[in-house]
C-alpha atoms as one frame of an Amber mdcrd trajectory, in Angstrom:
protein
  29.942 -45.940   7.580  26.350 -44.601   7.723  23.346 -46.580   8.928  20.975
 -47.427   6.070  17.485 -49.003   6.128  19.223 -52.380   5.806  22.800 -52.633
   7.085  25.385 -49.907   6.438  26.595 -47.956   3.447  29.702 -45.863   2.906
  29.315 -42.032   2.737  30.539 -41.913  -0.886  27.903 -44.453  -1.900  25.178
 -42.395  -0.204  26.320 -39.258  -2.066  26.391 -41.086  -5.363  22.790 -42.233
  -5.011  21.394 -39.004  -3.487  18.785 -37.308  -5.712  20.042 -34.117  -7.391
  18.887 -30.790  -5.959  16.732 -29.186  -8.639  16.219 -25.449  -9.060  13.717
 -23.292 -10.870  14.652 -21.233 -13.913  15.204 -18.317 -11.510  17.434 -20.338
  -9.198  14.911 -20.906  -6.415  14.184 -24.249  -4.815  11.468 -26.244  -6.549
   8.254 -26.104  -4.516   4.996 -28.012  -4.470   2.815 -25.753  -2.328   2.670
 -21.986  -3.059   2.680 -20.991   0.597   3.518 -17.340  -0.032   0.537 -16.951
  -2.358  -1.786 -18.470   0.212  -0.276 -16.280   2.943  -0.745 -13.121   0.873
  -4.372 -14.008   0.264  -4.824 -14.588   3.987  -3.211 -11.248   4.871  -5.384
  -9.363   2.386  -8.539 -11.046   3.664  -7.539 -10.321   7.271  -6.951  -6.657
   6.505 -10.275  -6.404   4.725 -12.017  -7.978   7.723 -10.468  -5.251   9.887
 -11.642  -2.648   7.376 -15.141  -4.070   7.480 -15.241  -3.918  11.284 -13.649
  -0.466  11.590 -15.223   1.096   8.505 -13.949   0.432   4.977 -13.638   4.078
   3.980 -12.229   5.191   7.320  -9.390   2.651   7.235  -8.734   3.485   3.577
  -8.274   7.166   4.410  -6.062   6.377   7.416  -3.801   3.832   5.687  -4.361
   4.180   1.929  -2.142   5.798  -0.708  -2.870   9.461   0.056  -0.289  11.775
  -1.597  -0.734  14.743   0.746  -0.382  12.571   3.849   2.701  10.862   2.434
   4.432  14.101   1.463   3.486  16.404   4.323   2.884  13.859   7.039   5.955
  11.745   6.342   3.739   8.666   6.087   5.649   6.823   3.373   4.513   3.494
   4.849   1.187   4.146   3.116   2.862   3.070  -0.128   2.865  -0.476   1.278
  -0.233  -0.576   3.479  -2.434   0.661   0.646  -1.614  -2.498  -1.316  -3.265
  -4.664   1.352  -6.512  -2.685   1.602  -9.577  -2.813  -0.641 -12.648  -0.731
  -1.335 -15.370  -3.386  -1.479 -16.141  -7.105  -1.389 -16.072  -7.271  -5.185
 -12.722  -5.480  -5.249 -10.964  -7.923  -2.930 -12.723 -10.988  -4.365 -11.584
 -10.184  -7.898  -8.004  -9.421  -6.849  -7.671 -12.526  -4.686  -9.123 -14.715
  -7.437  -6.439 -13.538  -9.860  -3.740 -13.704  -7.174  -4.618 -17.344  -6.503
  -4.095 -18.424 -10.097  -1.241 -16.151 -11.175   0.549 -16.347  -7.842   0.420
 -20.129  -7.675   2.004 -20.402 -11.113   4.661 -17.742 -10.587   5.663 -18.977
  -7.155   6.376 -22.394  -8.657   8.441 -20.749 -11.402  10.435 -18.441  -9.127
  10.406 -20.088  -5.712   9.167 -18.654  -2.407  11.737 -15.907  -1.817  11.926
 -14.527  -5.334   8.157 -14.539  -5.660   7.856 -12.568  -2.415  10.334  -9.996
  -3.743   8.369  -9.770  -6.991   5.039  -9.211  -5.251   6.278  -6.573  -2.823
   8.216  -4.630  -5.453   5.281  -4.700  -7.869   3.021  -3.427  -5.090   5.502
  -0.654  -4.297   5.936   0.186  -7.967   2.190   0.541  -8.369   1.962   2.807
  -5.342   4.864   4.982  -6.487   3.268   5.423  -9.923  -0.018   6.351  -8.277
   1.847   8.751  -5.969   3.337  10.493  -8.986   0.331  10.794 -11.241  -2.785
  10.827  -9.023  -4.540  13.928  -7.719  -3.052  15.005  -4.421  -6.270  14.521
  -2.456  -7.155  11.148  -3.981  -7.021   8.060  -1.766  -6.097   4.824  -3.522
  -6.204   1.265  -2.151  -5.948  -2.230  -3.548  -3.615  -5.047  -4.516  -4.164
  -4.298  -8.198  -0.678  -2.853  -8.689   0.834  -6.085  -7.400  -1.635  -8.155
  -9.455  -0.667  -6.320 -12.635   2.942  -6.917 -11.651   2.226 -10.643 -11.585
   0.703 -10.401 -15.058   3.784  -8.631 -16.389   6.063 -11.141 -14.684   4.170
 -14.142 -16.023   4.331 -12.757 -19.559   8.114 -12.375 -19.266   8.659 -15.732
 -17.550   6.269 -17.413 -19.963   8.266 -16.149 -22.917  11.452 -17.418 -21.291
   9.931 -20.873 -20.716   8.039 -20.913 -24.032   4.641 -21.153 -22.330   1.406
 -20.264 -24.061   0.740 -16.816 -22.586  -2.280 -15.944 -24.715  -4.684 -16.191
 -21.769  -2.526 -13.887 -19.656  -2.385 -11.363 -22.499  -6.172 -11.517 -22.825
  -6.597 -11.023 -19.069  -4.216  -8.065 -19.203  -6.060  -6.497 -22.139  -9.425
  -6.811 -20.384  -8.111  -5.224 -17.198  -6.401  -2.406 -19.085  -9.675  -1.649
 -20.867 -11.584  -1.635 -17.576  -9.028   0.775 -16.144  -9.620   3.305 -18.904
 -13.407   3.170 -18.777 -13.965   3.100 -15.005 -13.200   6.294 -13.045 -12.874
   4.239  -9.855  -9.889   2.264 -11.150  -6.377   3.546 -10.454  -4.813   2.758
 -13.836  -1.630   4.525 -12.748  -0.975   1.877 -10.113  -1.796  -0.806 -12.673
   0.818   0.395 -15.137   3.400   0.995 -12.432   2.958  -2.509 -11.092   2.971
  -3.991 -14.594   6.272  -2.364 -15.518   7.993  -3.212 -12.235   6.724  -6.794
 -12.342   8.061  -7.276 -15.865  11.425  -5.775 -14.881  11.746  -7.982 -11.788
  10.872 -11.093 -13.794  13.488 -10.169 -16.400  16.072  -9.827 -13.641  15.054
 -13.194 -12.206  14.749 -15.506 -15.215  17.132 -14.263 -17.911  20.622 -14.007
 -16.342  22.939 -16.964 -17.110  23.263 -19.502 -14.319  26.904 -18.683 -13.520
  26.125 -15.034 -12.681  22.453 -15.372 -11.812  22.510 -14.550  -8.100  24.807
 -11.472  -8.325  22.738 -10.082 -11.202  19.496 -10.691  -9.312  20.764  -9.005
  -6.153  22.204  -6.029  -8.029  19.090  -5.670 -10.171  16.662  -5.807  -7.272
  18.682  -3.363  -5.167  18.938  -0.957  -8.100  15.178  -1.105  -8.560  14.576
  -0.495  -4.852  16.885   2.534  -4.842  15.190   3.892  -7.958  11.727   3.594
  -6.391  12.970   5.276  -3.212  14.528   8.087  -5.250  11.314   8.588  -7.221
   9.346   8.724  -3.976  11.673  11.329  -2.481  11.599  13.419  -5.653   7.812
  13.388  -5.763   7.632  14.269  -2.068   9.809  17.330  -2.661   7.641  18.365
  -5.610   4.434  18.117  -3.592   5.896  20.008  -0.644   7.135  22.785  -2.935
   3.717  22.947  -4.583   1.861  23.163  -1.279   4.324  25.448   0.501   2.382
  28.693  -0.265  -0.819  27.119   1.056   0.953  25.839   4.150   2.375  29.287
   4.875  -1.078  30.850   4.618  -2.486  28.343   7.084   0.337  28.818   9.580
């Protein structure tokens, strides 16, 4: 017997009356507070405060997405650190504003863990795309790749759940237009993040329940390996391209 608020109840009775454990469409636990979203905002703000104290441009050059440093300096960690740095107050304010709204919604759809995976992979996907298609001496920073990944993911998840995604599509269209007209915007990272975010969301919300977890694990690992392979391939290309210059210097 198990002690109850009044008297005792048998274990089978307690199990029969226990509330069912509910899961999100992606298989994550249902949440009420999007703690990961709030934590990501806090981390980005903290990093920007450090940038402001140390010098925004200086920190960007030292830790941003800088193709030459990644390829020749072996500093592949820049693909991640660049996603937590920003170039101005307006830059971080705009990104965090969108992260607050999109992240809060997606974290409730996916759950804490799956949302974290989505954000980090979208950030990495944006950086890898920028690594491939940016000028070698261009420094890129910002959470925009991850933010575009959230847009792509919300479009996919919204279609799966039959949500009205018209506002997300409008937001995406506006940001795509800005990327083409502003030379300061890294549209390569935007598209990389968008594609990866949509792919991750597809992996998360569409597999049938009976095979959901194996498909999610296999899909995410495949995507990680692909991004690593693309990074290594681009690194070899850059090193081959710069080898004559390096030999002249040495």
